[in-house]
C-alpha positions in Angstrom: 82.5 202.5 124.7 80.6 201.1 121.7 79.1 203.8 119.4 75.5 202.7 117.6 77.6 203.0 114.3 80.0 200.3 116.2 76.7 198.4 117.2 75.3 198.1 113.7 78.8 197.3 112.3 78.9 194.2 115.2 75.6 193.4 114.6 75.6 193.0 110.7 78.0 190.9 111.1 75.5 188.5 112.7 72.4 189.1 110.5 70.9 185.8 109.3 69.8 186.0 105.7 66.7 184.3 107.0 65.9 187.2 109.0 63.1 189.5 107.5 63.7 193.4 107.6 61.4 193.7 110.4 62.9 191.5 112.3 66.5 193.2 111.6 65.0 196.5 112.6 63.3 195.0 115.7 66.7 193.4 116.9 68.9 196.7 116.5 66.2 198.6 118.0 66.4 196.5 120.7 70.5 196.4 120.6 70.8 200.2 120.3 68.4 201.1 123.2 70.4 199.4 125.8 73.9 199.9 124.5 74.5 202.8 127.0 74.2 199.9 129.1 76.2 197.2 127.7 79.7 199.3 126.4 83.2 196.8 126.2 85.1 197.2 129.0 89.0 198.0 128.3 89.7 194.6 129.1 87.7 192.8 126.3 85.2 191.0 128.4 82.6 191.3 125.8 79.4 192.8 127.2 78.3 193.6 123.4 78.5 190.1 122.8 75.9 189.8 126.1 73.8 192.4 124.6 73.5 190.9 121.0 72.7 187.5 122.1 69.8 188.8 124.5 68.7 190.3 121.7 68.3 187.4 119.4 66.8 185.6 122.4 63.8 188.5 122.1 63.6 188.2 118.6 63.5 184.5 118.9 60.7 184.4 121.1 58.8 187.0 119.4 58.9 185.7 115.8 60.2 182.5 115.9 58.4 181.5 119.2 61.4 180.1 120.9 61.0 179.3 124.1 63.6 180.1 126.8 64.4 179.4 131.2 61.4 181.9 132.9 64.5 183.9 134.3 66.1 185.1 130.6 62.4 185.4 129.1 61.6 187.9 132.0 64.7 189.8 131.9 64.4 190.4 127.7 60.8 191.1 128.1 61.4 193.5 130.9 64.4 195.3 128.9 61.8 195.4 125.5 58.8 197.0 127.6 57.8 199.6 125.6 59.2 198.6 122.2 56.2 198.0 119.6 56.3 195.5 116.8 53.6 195.1 114.8 52.2 192.1 113.0 53.8 189.7 115.6 52.9 185.7 114.6 50.3 184.0 116.7 52.2 180.7 118.1 50.5 178.0 120.1 52.2 175.6 122.6 52.4 172.4 122.5 50.4 172.0 125.9 47.7 174.2 124.0 47.5 171.5 121.6 47.8 168.5 123.7 44.4 170.2 126.3 42.6 171.1 122.5 43.6 167.1 121.5 42.1 165.8 125.1 38.6 168.2 124.5 
Protein backbone atom coordinates (compact mmCIF):
# COMPACT_ATOMS: atom_id res chain seq x y z
CA UNK A 1 0.00 0.00 0.00
CA UNK A 2 1.30 3.45 -0.88
CA UNK A 3 1.29 6.02 1.89
CA UNK A 4 0.37 9.67 1.31
CA UNK A 5 4.07 10.51 1.69
CA UNK A 6 4.95 7.88 -0.92
CA UNK A 7 2.43 9.42 -3.30
CA UNK A 8 3.90 12.89 -2.72
CA UNK A 9 7.39 11.58 -3.47
CA UNK A 10 6.22 9.77 -6.61
CA UNK A 11 4.31 12.84 -7.71
CA UNK A 12 7.17 15.23 -6.99
CA UNK A 13 9.33 13.32 -9.48
CA UNK A 14 6.72 14.19 -12.11
CA UNK A 15 6.25 17.84 -11.19
CA UNK A 16 6.94 20.08 -14.12
CA UNK A 17 8.84 23.30 -13.55
CA UNK A 18 6.03 24.95 -15.55
CA UNK A 19 3.35 24.05 -12.98
CA UNK A 20 2.30 26.81 -10.63
CA UNK A 21 1.99 26.17 -6.93
CA UNK A 22 -1.80 26.27 -7.35
CA UNK A 23 -1.68 23.59 -10.06
CA UNK A 24 0.67 21.45 -7.99
CA UNK A 25 -1.51 21.66 -4.87
CA UNK A 26 -4.62 20.76 -6.87
CA UNK A 27 -2.83 17.78 -8.46
CA UNK A 28 -1.70 16.49 -5.08
CA UNK A 29 -5.15 17.01 -3.53
CA UNK A 30 -6.71 14.99 -6.37
CA UNK A 31 -4.09 12.25 -6.00
CA UNK A 32 -4.26 11.99 -2.21
CA UNK A 33 -8.05 11.97 -2.28
CA UNK A 34 -8.07 8.79 -4.38
CA UNK A 35 -4.92 7.12 -3.09
CA UNK A 36 -6.75 4.44 -1.07
CA UNK A 37 -8.46 3.23 -4.26
CA UNK A 38 -5.29 3.13 -6.37
CA UNK A 39 -2.65 1.41 -4.24
CA UNK A 40 -0.05 -0.60 -6.12
CA UNK A 41 -0.64 -4.32 -6.15
CA UNK A 42 2.11 -6.71 -4.96
CA UNK A 43 2.87 -7.72 -8.55
CA UNK A 44 3.76 -4.10 -9.36
CA UNK A 45 0.87 -3.46 -11.71
CA UNK A 46 1.27 0.29 -11.29
CA UNK A 47 -2.08 1.53 -10.03
CA UNK A 48 -0.37 4.61 -8.61
CA UNK A 49 0.89 5.41 -12.12
CA UNK A 50 -2.70 5.23 -13.36
CA UNK A 51 -3.87 7.58 -10.61
CA UNK A 52 -1.08 10.06 -11.34
CA UNK A 53 -2.02 9.96 -15.03
CA UNK A 54 -5.67 10.65 -14.21
CA UNK A 55 -4.65 13.57 -11.99
CA UNK A 56 -2.60 15.07 -14.84
CA UNK A 57 -5.54 14.70 -17.25
CA UNK A 58 -7.78 16.50 -14.76
CA UNK A 59 -5.27 19.30 -14.12
CA UNK A 60 -4.47 19.75 -17.82
CA UNK A 61 -8.17 20.06 -18.58
CA UNK A 62 -8.77 22.63 -15.83
CA UNK A 63 -5.64 24.72 -16.03
CA UNK A 64 -4.62 24.41 -19.69
CA UNK A 65 -7.92 23.75 -21.44
CA UNK A 66 -6.78 20.41 -22.89
CA UNK A 67 -9.52 18.19 -24.24
CA UNK A 68 -9.76 14.42 -24.00
CA UNK A 69 -12.35 11.84 -24.98
CA UNK A 70 -15.69 12.16 -23.20
CA UNK A 71 -15.41 8.95 -21.17
CA UNK A 72 -12.03 9.96 -19.74
CA UNK A 73 -13.15 13.50 -18.94
CA UNK A 74 -16.35 12.21 -17.34
CA UNK A 75 -14.27 9.88 -15.16
CA UNK A 76 -11.82 12.52 -13.91
CA UNK A 77 -14.54 15.13 -13.40
CA UNK A 78 -16.52 12.63 -11.33
CA UNK A 79 -13.38 11.85 -9.33
CA UNK A 80 -12.90 15.58 -8.71
CA UNK A 81 -16.51 16.14 -7.66
CA UNK A 82 -16.57 18.41 -4.63
CA UNK A 83 -13.03 19.72 -5.10
CA UNK A 84 -12.80 23.48 -5.29
CA UNK A 85 -10.10 25.25 -7.26
CA UNK A 86 -10.34 29.04 -7.32
CA UNK A 87 -9.50 31.45 -10.13
CA UNK A 88 -9.45 28.95 -12.98
CA UNK A 89 -8.66 30.33 -16.44
CA UNK A 90 -11.50 30.62 -18.94
CA UNK A 91 -11.03 29.00 -22.34
CA UNK A 92 -12.81 29.45 -25.66
CA UNK A 93 -13.10 26.37 -27.85
CA UNK A 94 -12.39 26.41 -31.55
CA UNK A 95 -16.09 25.82 -32.32
CA UNK A 96 -17.07 28.78 -30.13
CA UNK A 97 -14.59 30.97 -32.00
CA UNK A 98 -15.93 29.77 -35.35
CA UNK A 99 -19.52 30.56 -34.31
CA UNK A 100 -18.50 34.10 -33.35
CA UNK A 101 -16.62 34.53 -36.62
CA UNK A 102 -19.60 33.34 -38.70
CA UNK A 103 -22.02 35.73 -36.95
